[in-house]
C-alpha positions, 0 to 999 in steps of 0.5 A: 500500500502506498501512502496515498492509499492510506490517506484515501482510506483515512479520508473515507473513514472520516467521511463515514464517521461524519455521515454516521454522526449526521444521521444520528443527530437527525434521528435524535432531532426527529425523536425530539419533534415526535415528543414535542408533537405528542405533548404540545398543541399545534400553536405551542409546537409552532412557537417551539419550532420558531425558537429552534430556528432563532435560539438553539440553546433555549430550544434545547432547554425547552425540550429537556424540560418537556421531556422531563415533565413527560417522564415524571407523568406531570403532564395531564394534557397537551401544553398550550401556547399560554403554558409554553409562554410561562415556561419560556418566561421562567427559563429566560428570567434574569433578575435585574441587577442593581448598581449602587453608587456609594458617595463619600 
């Protein structure tokens, strides 16, 4: 085997590995969407998909919370858009910082 053949084999292995990772991430995303469809009403689902496009970190947090609620049997019905807004508010709440100036 020549060094060129080794390099081609390594590139092919890297390509296959990347493809496998891509397929795995697509399958994971599909599972997330199925779970969201099951536990969110249509309006709330659309809101979450919009959040996914704009703020991936918040999307991941929302999905994790919804999955956690579902696993703990804390969801009696589908989450409405209003309930989702409340959940988003709680996840994104940051207390206002106060700056005080001490004068001598």
